[in-house]
N, C-alpha and C positions, 0 to 999 in steps of 0.2 A: 408967635409963629410956630413954636413947638407944639402948641395945642392943636394946630391945624395939620401939621406934618405927620404926626403919629397916626391919627385915624386914616389919613390918606394912604399912607404906606400899608396899613393893615388891610384896607379895602383892596388895594392892588395885589397884595399877596394872596388874599382869599379869592379874588377874582380869577387869578391865573389857574387855580385848581378847576374851576368850572369851565374855563376856556378850552380845555382839552376835549370836551364833548363835541362831537361832529354835528354840524347843522346841515340839513335837517335830520333829525333822528328817527323820523317816521314819515308816513304819507303826508303830502301837502295838498291842501284844497285851494284851488284857484277859482274865486268867485267872479262871475261875469254878469253884468247887469242888463243883458239883452236876451232875447228869446233864442232857443237853439236853432242853428242854421243861419243866423245872421252873420254879417261880415265880421263883427267883433268876436263872435263865437269861433269862427274858423281861425282867426288870428290867435286867439287864446289857446286853441288846441295845438297849433304849430309851436307856440312858445312853450306850452306844457311838455311837448315831446322833447324839446331841446333841454329844458330844465331837468326833466327826468333823467336824460342821458348824462347830463353834467353832474347832478347831485347823487345819482345812483339810488334814488327813491322814487316811488310812484307819485305823479302829480295828476290829480283828478280835477277836471273842469266841471264846475257846478253853475248852472244858469239860474239866476234869481231875478227875472224881470219884474217890474212893478214900480209903484211910486211914480216918480217923475221920469223914469226910464221907459 
């Protein structure tokens, strides 16, 4: 049990130092699998505006249609 507990506590202690970094720390890219102007694109842009206001970081909507979409 001791061999399991020591590494676990070490990981938790080291992980807390990284937890102080604020997410997101830079611009966020939101990928949409439809063409620009489609219904999903409009919805994604509304969500991106809300996320940008909430996070305080720019959220960019990028359309990548293709494949099965």
